[in-house]
C-alpha positions in Angstrom: -2.8 16.5 1.6 -4.9 16.8 4.6 -8.7 16.6 4.1 -10.6 17.5 7.2 -14.1 16.2 7.6 -15.7 17.5 10.9 -13.4 16.8 13.5 -11.5 14.0 11.7 -8.7 14.6 9.1 -7.6 12.1 6.4 -4.1 12.1 4.9 -4.4 11.9 1.0 -1.5 11.0 -0.9 -1.4 11.7 -4.6 -0.6 8.7 -6.6 2.2 8.3 -9.4 1.8 7.2 -12.5 2.5 3.8 -11.5 0.1 2.6 -8.3 2.7 -0.5 -8.0 5.6 1.7 -7.4 3.5 3.8 -5.1 2.9 0.4 -3.1 6.6 -0.2 -2.9 7.5 -2.7 -5.8 11.0 -2.2 -7.0 11.3 0.0 -10.0 11.4 -2.9 -12.7 8.7 -4.8 -10.7 6.6 -2.4 -10.9 7.0 -1.6 -14.6 6.0 -5.1 -15.0 3.1 -5.3 -12.9 1.6 -2.0 -14.7 2.0 -3.8 -18.0 0.4 -6.7 -17.1 -2.4 -5.2 -15.2 -2.9 -2.6 -18.2 -3.0 -5.8 -20.5 -5.3 -7.6 -18.2 -7.7 -4.9 -18.2 -7.7 -4.7 -22.0 -9.0 -8.6 -22.2 -11.2 -8.2 -19.4 -13.3 -5.6 -21.2 -12.9 -7.1 -24.6 -14.6 -10.5 -22.8 -17.2 -8.2 -21.2 -18.3 -6.3 -24.5 -18.6 -9.6 -26.2 -21.1 -10.6 -23.2 -19.0 -14.1 -22.9 -19.2 -16.5 -20.1 -16.2 -17.5 -18.3 -16.7 -20.7 -20.3 -17.1 -18.9 -23.9 -13.8 -17.1 -23.6 -12.0 -20.0 -22.2 -13.3 -22.1 -25.9 -12.3 -18.7 -27.6 -9.0 -18.3 -26.0 -8.1 -22.1 -25.9 -7.9 -21.5 -22.0 -9.2 -23.3 -19.2 -12.5 -21.8 -17.4 -10.4 -21.1 -14.2 -7.2 -19.6 -16.1 -10.1 -16.9 -17.2 -11.6 -16.7 -13.7 -8.0 -15.5 -12.5 -7.9 -13.0 -15.4 -11.5 -11.6 -14.6 -10.3 -11.6 -11.1 -7.0 -9.8 -11.8 -4.8 -12.4 -10.9 -2.2 -10.6 -12.1 0.7 -13.5 -10.6 -0.5 -16.1 -13.2 0.0 -13.9 -16.4 3.3 -13.1 -18.2 3.2 -10.5 -20.7 3.8 -12.9 -23.3 0.6 -14.9 -22.8 -1.4 -11.4 -22.6 0.2 -10.6 -25.8 -0.9 -13.9 -27.2 -4.8 -13.8 -26.2 -4.7 -10.0 -27.3 -3.5 -11.1 -30.5 -6.1 -13.8 -30.8 -8.6 -11.4 -29.9 -7.8 -9.3 -33.0 -6.2 -6.4 -30.9 -2.8 -4.5 -32.2 -0.8 -4.0 -29.2 1.7 -1.1 -29.6 4.6 -0.1 -27.1 6.0 3.2 -26.7 9.5 3.6 -25.3 10.7 6.8 -23.8 14.4 7.7 -22.8 15.0 9.0 -19.5 18.2 11.0 -19.4 21.1 9.3 -18.4 21.7 11.2 -15.3 18.9 9.4 -13.5 21.0 6.0 -14.4 
């Protein structure tokens, strides 16, 4: 898609469901990154909704303040899916996964 603005044009590429795949990560890594990003966003929203400081959140989650800072700043490489699920559970949130089977033709 090309959008024109006066004498300049801007190329726009529509994203798919997973921005990490669009950025060139392998399919497996893109799925893992997307899951972690979504879980981190939920935790970030929870902390903001509580009005907590990073120190408050660190105490609640039994983490260090720098670790909560990494969470709030989206430092995805510092968090595993397992760790994020434990934190969400501690926050009283229930996580549900939906598995959708692709046709075997694509495998």
